ZADO-1210 file (C-alpha; in nm, 4 decimals, padded with zeros to 6 digits):
<atoms>
<atom x="06.8664" y="11.1165" z="11.1513" code="MET" pos="1"/>
<atom x="06.9125" y="10.7482" z="11.0339" code="ALA" pos="2"/>
<atom x="06.9798" y="10.7716" z="10.6912" code="ASP" pos="3"/>
<atom x="07.1915" y="11.0586" z="10.7404" code="GLU" pos="4"/>
<atom x="07.6143" y="11.0053" z="10.6792" code="LEU" pos="5"/>
<atom x="07.7847" y="10.9802" z="11.0398" code="GLN" pos="6"/>
<atom x="08.0618" y="11.2694" z="11.0234" code="ILE" pos="7"/>
<atom x="08.3800" y="11.2231" z="11.2300" code="ILE" pos="8"/>
<atom x="08.6073" y="11.5178" z="11.2126" code="ASP" pos="9"/>
<atom x="08.4455" y="11.6879" z="10.9099" code="GLY" pos="10"/>
<atom x="08.4835" y="11.3466" z="10.7150" code="ILE" pos="11"/>
<atom x="08.1863" y="11.1522" z="10.6174" code="PRO" pos="12"/>
<atom x="08.2570" y="10.7612" z="10.7680" code="ILE" pos="13"/>
<atom x="08.1061" y="10.6431" z="10.3994" code="ARG" pos="14"/>
<atom x="08.0107" y="10.8157" z="10.0601" code="SER" pos="15"/>
<atom x="07.7219" y="10.5790" z="09.9608" code="GLU" pos="16"/>
<atom x="07.4929" y="10.3376" z="10.0489" code="GLN" pos="17"/>
<atom x="07.6719" y="09.9730" z="10.1406" code="ILE" pos="18"/>
<atom x="07.4772" y="09.6710" z="10.0566" code="GLY" pos="19"/>
<atom x="07.1380" y="09.6339" z="09.9069" code="PHE" pos="20"/>
<atom x="06.7987" y="09.7792" z="10.0633" code="SER" pos="21"/>
<atom x="06.5685" y="09.5029" z="10.1963" code="ALA" pos="22"/>
<atom x="06.3182" y="09.5594" z="09.8791" code="ASP" pos="23"/>
<atom x="06.6187" y="09.4452" z="09.6388" code="GLN" pos="24"/>
<atom x="06.6883" y="09.1195" z="09.8077" code="LEU" pos="25"/>
<atom x="06.5035" y="08.8040" z="09.6558" code="ILE" pos="26"/>
<atom x="06.4070" y="08.5341" z="09.8754" code="ALA" pos="27"/>
<atom x="06.4595" y="08.1772" z="09.7839" code="CYS" pos="28"/>
<atom x="06.2184" y="07.9634" z="09.6846" code="GLY" pos="29"/>
<atom x="06.3723" y="07.6612" z="09.8784" code="LYS" pos="30"/>
<atom x="06.4721" y="07.7718" z="10.1791" code="CYS" pos="31"/>
<atom x="06.3105" y="08.1555" z="10.1659" code="ALA" pos="32"/>
<atom x="06.6311" y="08.2867" z="10.2991" code="LYS" pos="33"/>
<atom x="06.7029" y="08.6435" z="10.1546" code="ALA" pos="34"/>
<atom x="06.9701" y="08.6894" z="09.8806" code="ASN" pos="35"/>
<atom x="07.1270" y="08.9853" z="09.7112" code="PRO" pos="36"/>
<atom x="07.0235" y="09.0729" z="09.3404" code="PRO" pos="37"/>
<atom x="07.3694" y="08.9899" z="09.2185" code="ASN" pos="38"/>
<atom x="07.3779" y="08.6067" z="09.2731" code="ARG" pos="39"/>
<atom x="07.2331" y="08.3404" z="09.0560" code="LEU" pos="40"/>
<atom x="07.1679" y="08.0598" z="09.3060" code="ASN" pos="41"/>
<atom x="07.0836" y="08.0895" z="09.6667" code="CYS" pos="42"/>
<atom x="07.3940" y="08.1603" z="09.9108" code="PHE" pos="43"/>
<atom x="07.2401" y="07.9537" z="10.1898" code="TYR" pos="44"/>
<atom x="07.1238" y="07.5979" z="09.9923" code="CYS" pos="45"/>
<atom x="07.2216" y="07.6213" z="09.6518" code="GLY" pos="46"/>
<atom x="06.8883" y="07.6722" z="09.4616" code="GLU" pos="47"/>
<atom x="06.8736" y="07.8935" z="09.1669" code="ALA" pos="48"/>
<atom x="06.6789" y="08.2082" z="09.2640" code="LEU" pos="49"/>
<atom x="06.3987" y="08.3287" z="09.0415" code="GLU" pos="50"/>
<atom x="06.5764" y="08.6156" z="08.8904" code="VAL" pos="51"/>
<atom x="06.4349" y="08.7844" z="08.5356" code="THR" pos="52"/>
<atom x="06.6638" y="08.7154" z="08.1800" code="PRO" pos="53"/>
<atom x="06.7528" y="09.0512" z="08.1762" code="GLU" pos="54"/>
<atom x="06.8616" y="09.0671" z="08.5497" code="ILE" pos="55"/>
<atom x="07.0172" y="08.7122" z="08.4926" code="ALA" pos="56"/>
<atom x="07.2055" y="08.8408" z="08.2030" code="ALA" pos="57"/>
<atom x="07.3835" y="09.0875" z="08.3847" code="GLY" pos="58"/>
<atom x="07.5448" y="08.8849" z="08.6824" code="ILE" pos="59"/>
<atom x="07.8416" y="08.7455" z="08.6137" code="ARG" pos="60"/>
<atom x="07.8716" y="08.3903" z="08.6548" code="PHE" pos="61"/>
<atom x="08.1352" y="08.1423" z="08.8181" code="THR" pos="62"/>
<atom x="08.0144" y="07.8132" z="08.7915" code="PRO" pos="63"/>
<atom x="08.0823" y="07.6185" z="09.1315" code="SER" pos="64"/>
<atom x="08.3205" y="07.3571" z="09.1616" code="GLU" pos="65"/>
<atom x="08.2362" y="06.9998" z="09.1389" code="ILE" pos="66"/>
<atom x="08.4311" y="06.6933" z="09.3052" code="GLU" pos="67"/>
<atom x="08.4862" y="06.3801" z="09.0685" code="ASP" pos="68"/>
<atom x="08.2249" y="06.1811" z="09.3102" code="TRP" pos="69"/>
<atom x="07.9416" y="06.4076" z="09.2226" code="GLU" pos="70"/>
<atom x="07.6906" y="06.3801" z="08.9366" code="GLN" pos="71"/>
<atom x="07.7376" y="06.6667" z="08.7575" code="GLY" pos="72"/>
<atom x="07.6665" y="06.8061" z="08.3707" code="VAL" pos="73"/>
<atom x="07.8816" y="06.8433" z="08.1013" code="SER" pos="74"/>
<atom x="07.8068" y="07.1711" z="07.8994" code="VAL" pos="75"/>
<atom x="07.9605" y="07.0719" z="07.5248" code="VAL" pos="76"/>
<atom x="08.0221" y="07.3167" z="07.2502" code="VAL" pos="77"/>
<atom x="07.9034" y="07.1167" z="06.9351" code="THR" pos="78"/>
<atom x="07.9190" y="07.4320" z="06.7077" code="ASP" pos="79"/>
<atom x="08.0666" y="07.7710" z="06.7412" code="TRP" pos="80"/>
<atom x="07.8257" y="07.9104" z="06.4515" code="LEU" pos="81"/>
<atom x="07.9060" y="08.2909" z="06.4681" code="SER" pos="82"/>
<atom x="08.1930" y="08.2330" z="06.6618" code="GLY" pos="83"/>
<atom x="08.0796" y="08.4870" z="06.9122" code="GLY" pos="84"/>
<atom x="08.2892" y="08.7318" z="07.0964" code="ASP" pos="85"/>
<atom x="08.5618" y="08.6307" z="07.2722" code="PRO" pos="86"/>
<atom x="08.5642" y="08.9300" z="07.5182" code="GLN" pos="87"/>
<atom x="08.1811" y="08.8618" z="07.6079" code="ALA" pos="88"/>
<atom x="08.1607" y="08.4988" z="07.6376" code="ILE" pos="89"/>
<atom x="08.4364" y="08.5350" z="07.8614" code="ALA" pos="90"/>
<atom x="08.2823" y="08.7672" z="08.0861" code="SER" pos="91"/>
<atom x="07.9624" y="08.5607" z="08.0734" code="ALA" pos="92"/>
<atom x="08.1166" y="08.2655" z="08.2065" code="ILE" pos="93"/>
<atom x="08.4217" y="08.3673" z="08.3814" code="SER" pos="94"/>
<atom x="08.7151" y="08.2441" z="08.2068" code="ILE" pos="95"/>
<atom x="08.9850" y="08.4160" z="08.0220" code="GLU" pos="96"/>
<atom x="08.9165" y="08.5672" z="07.6871" code="SER" pos="97"/>
<atom x="09.2470" y="08.4478" z="07.5575" code="GLU" pos="98"/>
<atom x="09.1362" y="08.0752" z="07.6291" code="LEU" pos="99"/>
<atom x="08.8173" y="08.1450" z="07.4348" code="VAL" pos="100"/>
<atom x="09.0010" y="08.2953" z="07.1324" code="ALA" pos="101"/>
<atom x="09.2145" y="07.9626" z="07.1377" code="SER" pos="102"/>
<atom x="08.8955" y="07.7400" z="07.1708" code="LEU" pos="103"/>
<atom x="08.7167" y="07.8404" z="06.8708" code="VAL" pos="104"/>
<atom x="09.0228" y="07.7105" z="06.6676" code="MET" pos="105"/>
<atom x="08.9572" y="07.3279" z="06.7678" code="ILE" pos="106"/>
<atom x="08.6748" y="07.1221" z="06.6259" code="GLU" pos="107"/>
<atom x="08.3640" y="07.0738" z="06.8243" code="PRO" pos="108"/>
<atom x="08.2139" y="06.8869" z="07.0110" code="PRO" pos="109"/>
<atom x="08.4460" y="07.0524" z="07.3001" code="LEU" pos="110"/>
<atom x="08.3602" y="07.0608" z="07.6869" code="PRO" pos="111"/>
<atom x="08.3723" y="07.3387" z="07.8489" code="LEU" pos="112"/>
<atom x="08.2318" y="07.2840" z="08.1903" code="PHE" pos="113"/>
<atom x="08.1481" y="07.0184" z="08.3968" code="ARG" pos="114"/>
<atom x="07.9049" y="07.1652" z="08.6909" code="ILE" pos="115"/>
<atom x="07.6469" y="07.1263" z="08.8904" code="ARG" pos="116"/>
<atom x="07.2836" y="07.0112" z="08.7503" code="PRO" pos="117"/>
<atom x="07.1209" y="07.3522" z="08.8924" code="GLU" pos="118"/>
<atom x="07.3568" y="07.5605" z="08.7188" code="GLU" pos="119"/>
<atom x="07.3632" y="07.3922" z="08.3559" code="ALA" pos="120"/>
<atom x="07.0468" y="07.5826" z="08.1872" code="ASP" pos="121"/>
<atom x="07.1911" y="07.9136" z="08.2756" code="GLU" pos="122"/>
<atom x="07.5355" y="07.8379" z="08.1550" code="VAL" pos="123"/>
<atom x="07.3576" y="07.7172" z="07.8001" code="ALA" pos="124"/>
<atom x="07.0993" y="07.9924" z="07.7707" code="SER" pos="125"/>
<atom x="07.4279" y="08.2512" z="07.8064" code="ARG" pos="126"/>
<atom x="07.6217" y="08.0724" z="07.5527" code="LEU" pos="127"/>
<atom x="07.3607" y="08.0280" z="07.2441" code="SER" pos="128"/>
<atom x="07.2552" y="08.3860" z="07.3097" code="ARG" pos="129"/>
<atom x="07.6334" y="08.4377" z="07.2282" code="LEU" pos="130"/>
<atom x="07.6121" y="08.2485" z="06.9198" code="GLY" pos="131"/>
<atom x="07.7229" y="07.9049" z="07.0269" code="LEU" pos="132"/>
<atom x="07.5236" y="07.6043" z="06.9743" code="MET" pos="133"/>
<atom x="07.5491" y="07.3750" z="07.2630" code="VAL" pos="134"/>
<atom x="07.4531" y="07.0614" z="07.4342" code="GLU" pos="135"/>
<atom x="07.4193" y="06.9794" z="07.8271" code="CYS" pos="136"/>
<atom x="07.5401" y="06.5801" z="07.8961" code="VAL" pos="137"/>
<atom x="07.4570" y="06.4350" z="08.2155" code="GLU" pos="138"/>
<atom x="07.6887" y="06.2149" z="08.3911" code="ASP" pos="139"/>
<atom x="07.4160" y="05.9600" z="08.4701" code="SER" pos="140"/>
<atom x="07.3359" y="05.9022" z="08.1123" code="SER" pos="141"/>
<atom x="07.6969" y="05.7863" z="08.0029" code="LEU" pos="142"/>
<atom x="07.6795" y="05.5025" z="08.2015" code="ALA" pos="143"/>
<atom x="08.0574" y="05.5579" z="08.3482" code="LEU" pos="144"/>
<atom x="08.0194" y="05.2855" z="08.5827" code="GLY" pos="145"/>
<atom x="08.0203" y="05.0100" z="08.2939" code="LYS" pos="146"/>
<atom x="08.3601" y="04.9660" z="08.0525" code="PRO" pos="147"/>
<atom x="08.3694" y="04.9282" z="07.7411" code="PRO" pos="148"/>
<atom x="08.3795" y="04.5829" z="07.5801" code="ILE" pos="149"/>
<atom x="08.7358" y="04.5109" z="07.4950" code="ARG" pos="150"/>
<atom x="08.7795" y="04.3002" z="07.1608" code="LEU" pos="151"/>
<atom x="09.0688" y="04.0466" z="07.1055" code="LYS" pos="152"/>
<atom x="08.9810" y="04.0417" z="06.7329" code="GLY" pos="153"/>
<atom x="08.7312" y="04.1104" z="06.4303" code="ILE" pos="154"/>
<atom x="08.6133" y="03.8783" z="06.1697" code="ALA" pos="155"/>
<atom x="08.5079" y="04.1030" z="05.8596" code="PHE" pos="156"/>
<atom x="08.2165" y="04.0286" z="05.6771" code="GLY" pos="157"/>
<atom x="08.0665" y="04.1279" z="05.3498" code="ASN" pos="158"/>
<atom x="07.7598" y="04.2659" z="05.5191" code="ASP" pos="159"/>
<atom x="07.8694" y="04.2012" z="05.9014" code="SER" pos="160"/>
<atom x="08.1496" y="04.2102" z="06.1504" code="TRP" pos="161"/>
<atom x="08.2010" y="03.9485" z="06.4031" code="ALA" pos="162"/>
<atom x="08.3711" y="04.1115" z="06.7421" code="LEU" pos="163"/>
<atom x="08.5055" y="03.8788" z="06.9478" code="HIS" pos="164"/>
<atom x="08.5356" y="03.9627" z="07.3437" code="SER" pos="165"/>
<atom x="08.8748" y="03.9880" z="07.4542" code="PHE" pos="166"/>
<atom x="08.8547" y="03.7763" z="07.7999" code="ASN" pos="167"/>
<atom x="08.5307" y="03.5332" z="07.6922" code="SER" pos="168"/>
<atom x="08.4055" y="03.3710" z="07.4222" code="SER" pos="169"/>
<atom x="08.1548" y="03.6236" z="07.3588" code="ASP" pos="170"/>
<atom x="08.0493" y="03.6703" z="06.9823" code="ARG" pos="171"/>
<atom x="07.8927" y="03.9813" z="06.8794" code="ASN" pos="172"/>
<atom x="07.7667" y="03.9921" z="06.4864" code="VAL" pos="173"/>
<atom x="07.6446" y="04.3601" z="06.4009" code="VAL" pos="174"/>
<atom x="07.5681" y="04.4692" z="06.0590" code="GLU" pos="175"/>
<atom x="07.7984" y="04.7234" z="05.8904" code="ILE" pos="176"/>
<atom x="07.4648" y="04.9461" z="05.8291" code="SER" pos="177"/>
<atom x="07.4573" y="04.9521" z="06.2340" code="GLU" pos="178"/>
<atom x="07.7915" y="05.0891" z="06.2679" code="ILE" pos="179"/>
<atom x="07.8152" y="05.4559" z="06.3385" code="VAL" pos="180"/>
<atom x="08.1257" y="05.6126" z="06.5422" code="LEU" pos="181"/>
<atom x="08.4692" y="05.5246" z="06.5692" code="PHE" pos="182"/>
<atom x="08.6959" y="05.7479" z="06.8520" code="VAL" pos="183"/>
<atom x="09.0273" y="05.7010" z="06.7961" code="VAL" pos="184"/>
<atom x="09.2734" y="05.8504" z="07.0787" code="GLY" pos="185"/>
<atom x="09.5299" y="05.7125" z="07.3514" code="SER" pos="186"/>
<atom x="09.5745" y="05.5894" z="07.6755" code="LEU" pos="187"/>
<atom x="09.8240" y="05.7484" z="07.8474" code="VAL" pos="188"/>
<atom x="09.9547" y="05.6072" z="08.2207" code="THR" pos="189"/>
<atom x="10.2223" y="05.7856" z="08.4175" code="THR" pos="190"/>
<atom x="10.3882" y="05.6128" z="08.6981" code="THR" pos="191"/>
<atom x="10.6071" y="05.7833" z="08.9548" code="VAL" pos="192"/>
<atom x="10.7529" y="05.6115" z="09.2729" code="GLU" pos="193"/>
<atom x="11.0032" y="05.7264" z="09.5162" code="SER" pos="194"/>
<atom x="11.1273" y="05.6127" z="09.8738" code="LYS" pos="195"/>
<atom x="11.1305" y="05.8719" z="10.1881" code="LEU" pos="196"/>
<atom x="11.3480" y="05.8316" z="10.4834" code="LYS" pos="197"/>
<atom x="11.3761" y="06.0361" z="10.7912" code="ARG" pos="198"/>
<atom x="11.7044" y="06.2757" z="10.8342" code="LYS" pos="199"/>
<atom x="11.7155" y="06.4904" z="11.1226" code="ARG" pos="200"/>
<atom x="11.3638" y="06.4883" z="11.1898" code="LYS" pos="201"/>
<atom x="11.2678" y="06.5653" z="10.8638" code="GLU" pos="202"/>
<atom x="11.1126" y="06.3497" z="10.5706" code="ILE" pos="203"/>
<atom x="11.3667" y="06.3579" z="10.2565" code="GLU" pos="204"/>
<atom x="11.2851" y="06.1897" z="09.9169" code="GLU" pos="205"/>
<atom x="11.5147" y="06.0429" z="09.7115" code="PHE" pos="206"/>
<atom x="11.5538" y="05.7607" z="09.4602" code="ASP" pos="207"/>
<atom x="11.2702" y="05.8793" z="09.2093" code="GLU" pos="208"/>
<atom x="11.1758" y="05.6706" z="08.8963" code="HIS" pos="209"/>
<atom x="10.9399" y="05.7738" z="08.6299" code="LEU" pos="210"/>
<atom x="10.7960" y="05.5060" z="08.4024" code="ALA" pos="211"/>
<atom x="10.5025" y="05.6097" z="08.1110" code="SER" pos="212"/>
<atom x="10.3142" y="05.4133" z="07.8668" code="SER" pos="213"/>
<atom x="10.1110" y="05.5801" z="07.5529" code="ASP" pos="214"/>
<atom x="09.8921" y="05.3209" z="07.3679" code="HIS" pos="215"/>
<atom x="09.6576" y="05.4166" z="07.0556" code="ALA" pos="216"/>
<atom x="09.2608" y="05.3133" z="07.1239" code="VAL" pos="217"/>
<atom x="09.0205" y="05.2859" z="06.9011" code="ILE" pos="218"/>
<atom x="08.6277" y="05.3173" z="07.0391" code="ASP" pos="219"/>
<atom x="08.3779" y="05.1801" z="06.8192" code="VAL" pos="220"/>
<atom x="07.9875" y="05.2107" z="06.8426" code="TYR" pos="221"/>
<atom x="07.6759" y="05.0666" z="06.7027" code="THR" pos="222"/>
<atom x="07.3196" y="05.2581" z="06.6586" code="SER" pos="223"/>
<atom x="07.2056" y="05.0512" z="06.9031" code="THR" pos="224"/>
<atom x="07.4762" y="05.0681" z="07.1707" code="ASP" pos="225"/>
<atom x="07.6223" y="05.3520" z="07.3792" code="GLU" pos="226"/>
<atom x="07.8458" y="05.1140" z="07.5799" code="ILE" pos="227"/>
<atom x="08.0943" y="05.0767" z="07.3118" code="GLY" pos="228"/>
<atom x="08.3524" y="04.8213" z="07.1931" code="PHE" pos="229"/>
<atom x="08.7177" y="04.8747" z="07.2696" code="ARG" pos="230"/>
<atom x="09.0472" y="04.7788" z="07.0660" code="ILE" pos="231"/>
<atom x="09.3590" y="04.8097" z="07.2334" code="LEU" pos="232"/>
<atom x="09.7107" y="04.7033" z="07.0295" code="PRO" pos="233"/>
<atom x="09.8291" y="04.4593" z="07.2757" code="HIS" pos="234"/>
<atom x="09.6365" y="04.1763" z="07.3120" code="GLY" pos="235"/>
<atom x="09.4169" y="04.2467" z="06.9590" code="PHE" pos="236"/>
<atom x="09.4453" y="04.0008" z="06.7073" code="ASP" pos="237"/>
<atom x="09.5599" y="04.1973" z="06.3368" code="PHE" pos="238"/>
<atom x="09.5570" y="03.8987" z="06.1503" code="SER" pos="239"/>
<atom x="09.2243" y="04.0440" z="06.0330" code="CYS" pos="240"/>
<atom x="09.4271" y="04.2981" z="05.8202" code="LEU" pos="241"/>
<atom x="09.5350" y="03.9922" z="05.5966" code="GLY" pos="242"/>
<atom x="09.8667" y="04.0879" z="05.3560" code="LYS" pos="243"/>
<atom x="09.8194" y="04.4646" z="05.5641" code="ARG" pos="244"/>
<atom x="09.8997" y="04.2952" z="05.9415" code="LYS" pos="245"/>
<atom x="10.2707" y="04.4224" z="05.9913" code="SER" pos="246"/>
<atom x="10.4866" y="04.3494" z="06.2561" code="LEU" pos="247"/>
<atom x="10.4958" y="04.6989" z="06.4062" code="VAL" pos="248"/>
<atom x="10.2026" y="04.7432" z="06.6428" code="ALA" pos="249"/>
<atom x="10.1922" y="05.1286" z="06.5486" code="GLY" pos="250"/>
<atom x="10.1701" y="05.0253" z="06.1732" code="GLU" pos="251"/>
<atom x="09.9008" y="04.7777" z="06.2554" code="ASN" pos="252"/>
<atom x="09.6696" y="05.0404" z="06.3962" code="ILE" pos="253"/>
<atom x="09.6839" y="05.2723" z="06.0883" code="ARG" pos="254"/>
<atom x="09.6424" y="04.9599" z="05.8393" code="ASN" pos="255"/>
<atom x="09.3279" y="04.9106" z="06.1013" code="LEU" pos="256"/>
<atom x="09.1959" y="05.2253" z="06.0918" code="LEU" pos="257"/>
<atom x="09.2308" y="05.2704" z="05.7137" code="GLU" pos="258"/>
<atom x="09.0408" y="04.9023" z="05.6963" code="THR" pos="259"/>
<atom x="08.7706" y="05.0200" z="05.9575" code="LEU" pos="260"/>
<atom x="08.6888" y="05.3389" z="05.7156" code="HIS" pos="261"/>
<atom x="08.7068" y="05.1896" z="05.3909" code="GLU" pos="262"/>
<atom x="08.4312" y="04.8969" z="05.5254" code="LEU" pos="263"/>
<atom x="08.2700" y="05.1223" z="05.7635" code="ALA" pos="264"/>
<atom x="08.2242" y="05.4484" z="05.5036" code="PRO" pos="265"/>
<atom x="07.9275" y="05.5872" z="05.6387" code="LYS" pos="266"/>
<atom x="08.0367" y="05.5764" z="05.9867" code="ALA" pos="267"/>
<atom x="08.1971" y="05.9330" z="06.1604" code="ALA" pos="268"/>
<atom x="08.5384" y="05.9200" z="06.2948" code="PHE" pos="269"/>
<atom x="08.6442" y="06.1147" z="06.5557" code="ASP" pos="270"/>
<atom x="09.0311" y="06.1771" z="06.5554" code="ARG" pos="271"/>
<atom x="09.0558" y="06.5168" z="06.7366" code="SER" pos="272"/>
<atom x="09.0782" y="06.3654" z="07.1189" code="TYR" pos="273"/>
<atom x="09.4605" y="06.4453" z="07.0985" code="SER" pos="274"/>
<atom x="09.3936" y="06.8318" z="06.9958" code="THR" pos="275"/>
<atom x="09.1793" y="06.8980" z="07.2844" code="LYS" pos="276"/>
<atom x="09.3732" y="06.7274" z="07.5965" code="SER" pos="277"/>
<atom x="09.4390" y="07.1004" z="07.7469" code="ALA" pos="278"/>
<atom x="09.0768" y="07.1655" z="07.8003" code="ILE" pos="279"/>
<atom x="08.9796" y="06.8402" z="07.8601" code="LEU" pos="280"/>
<atom x="09.2135" y="06.7792" z="08.1369" code="ASP" pos="281"/>
<atom x="09.0758" y="07.0897" z="08.2769" code="CYS" pos="282"/>
<atom x="08.7152" y="06.9739" z="08.2610" code="VAL" pos="283"/>
<atom x="08.7629" y="06.6064" z="08.3525" code="TRP" pos="284"/>
<atom x="09.0662" y="06.5884" z="08.5279" code="PRO" pos="285"/>
<atom x="09.2835" y="06.2588" z="08.4783" code="ARG" pos="286"/>
<atom x="09.2746" y="06.0200" z="08.7474" code="THR" pos="287"/>
<atom x="09.5227" y="05.9757" z="08.9762" code="VAL" pos="288"/>
<atom x="09.5728" y="05.7086" z="09.2781" code="ALA" pos="289"/>
<atom x="09.8127" y="05.7111" z="09.5148" code="ASN" pos="290"/>
<atom x="10.0349" y="05.3819" z="09.6049" code="THR" pos="291"/>
<atom x="10.2283" y="05.2682" z="09.8689" code="SER" pos="292"/>
<atom x="10.5039" y="04.9881" z="09.8725" code="LYS" pos="293"/>
<atom x="10.5217" y="05.0024" z="10.2613" code="GLY" pos="294"/>
<atom x="10.8371" y="05.0189" z="10.4870" code="ILE" pos="295"/>
<atom x="11.1682" y="04.8793" z="10.4171" code="GLU" pos="296"/>
<atom x="11.4757" y="04.8519" z="10.6046" code="ARG" pos="297"/>
<atom x="11.8498" y="04.8283" z="10.4659" code="ASN" pos="298"/>
<atom x="12.1449" y="04.9199" z="10.5931" code="TRP" pos="299"/>
<atom x="12.0645" y="05.3157" z="10.6130" code="PHE" pos="300"/>
<atom x="11.7772" y="05.2652" z="10.8057" code="GLY" pos="301"/>
<atom x="11.4280" y="05.2822" z="10.7541" code="VAL" pos="302"/>
<atom x="11.2685" y="05.3580" z="10.4236" code="GLN" pos="303"/>
<atom x="10.8943" y="05.3498" z="10.2847" code="ARG" pos="304"/>
<atom x="10.8147" y="05.3229" z="09.9070" code="GLY" pos="305"/>
<atom x="10.5500" y="05.5645" z="09.7733" code="VAL" pos="306"/>
<atom x="10.3964" y="05.6534" z="09.4328" code="GLY" pos="307"/>
<atom x="10.1221" y="05.8052" z="09.2462" code="SER" pos="308"/>
<atom x="09.9488" y="05.6526" z="08.8855" code="ILE" pos="309"/>
<atom x="09.8097" y="05.9053" z="08.6508" code="THR" pos="310"/>
<atom x="09.6027" y="05.7831" z="08.3660" code="SER" pos="311"/>
<atom x="09.3842" y="05.9390" z="08.1293" code="ASN" pos="312"/>
<atom x="09.1651" y="05.6150" z="08.0838" code="GLU" pos="313"/>
<atom x="08.8532" y="05.7664" z="08.2384" code="ALA" pos="314"/>
<atom x="08.8541" y="06.0755" z="08.0764" code="GLN" pos="315"/>
<atom x="08.8960" y="05.8990" z="07.6910" code="PHE" pos="316"/>
<atom x="08.5736" y="05.6938" z="07.8031" code="THR" pos="317"/>
<atom x="08.3854" y="06.0092" z="07.8942" code="ARG" pos="318"/>
<atom x="08.4813" y="06.1620" z="07.5704" code="TYR" pos="319"/>
<atom x="08.4271" y="05.8627" z="07.3512" code="SER" pos="320"/>
<atom x="08.0718" y="05.8329" z="07.5286" code="ARG" pos="321"/>
<atom x="07.9766" y="06.2145" z="07.5030" code="THR" pos="322"/>
<atom x="08.0800" y="06.1890" z="07.1179" code="ARG" pos="323"/>
<atom x="07.8505" y="05.8797" z="07.1057" code="ARG" pos="324"/>
<atom x="07.5746" y="06.0810" z="07.2842" code="LYS" pos="325"/>
<atom x="07.6100" y="06.3875" z="07.0684" code="LEU" pos="326"/>
<atom x="07.5422" y="06.1615" z="06.7757" code="LEU" pos="327"/>
</atoms>
């Protein structure tokens, strides 16, 4: 019979049924192709499959990788609530339980994934069932193509502030009561340069130089604006500090933060960016740009200068605007 085990030299070829029967397969609502019942998305077109919550809960979910240029959704934990079971969370969303145990010690909000839009609801519902409060933030809602307005100075008033733009004569007057959030962090840029030369039909790298810069940054948001204003220590006029002004840039930043906190006490302050850098690098990787200085000739022959620039500026902007979005 067709369903009987085939035997070779008295040994069965297989001891159990391999695969799924036809009545177990799930048809995709978009392309109509059959999928095994251990998937949440169509194997062929990526469309979410119509499975019951009971079946979905038993399927191990691994979010698909997404490129930087694709429009995605960030799943952000806004409150750990009961904290959840690290082992259960790790099993439900395919990350290490040790990593989950360390994440619960970090102050929310904290992004866990940047995934495709069709997977966001499934991840959010799984985390919610495990005792976490989450929000899904779409890339398109953050206006990442628009840079924050850089400031060259602030004039503090009793009821309002005048924010002076860095590259123009624009002057934005905002009421103190409208200021809702300050996000504090640092912008880190690392530049690596080296030279390549051909030696015995092989490319050899030599004369490598590494340079790094680290600048404090403060983003300011109002209740009517989600783009934000940005303060960097270089090019900013700290005379607004009056007697608090120092000759040291680091001290000026600290004094400015104290002043902002005193004059806008109702605004939220987020200073946690630096404590989240490890997970942010996984969810929103830093930007890496390759550089080239062309071909040079010297006494030793022909050599070519190459390098790369790594920056967290786009990452910080994404975190800053996500924080504003979640107010």
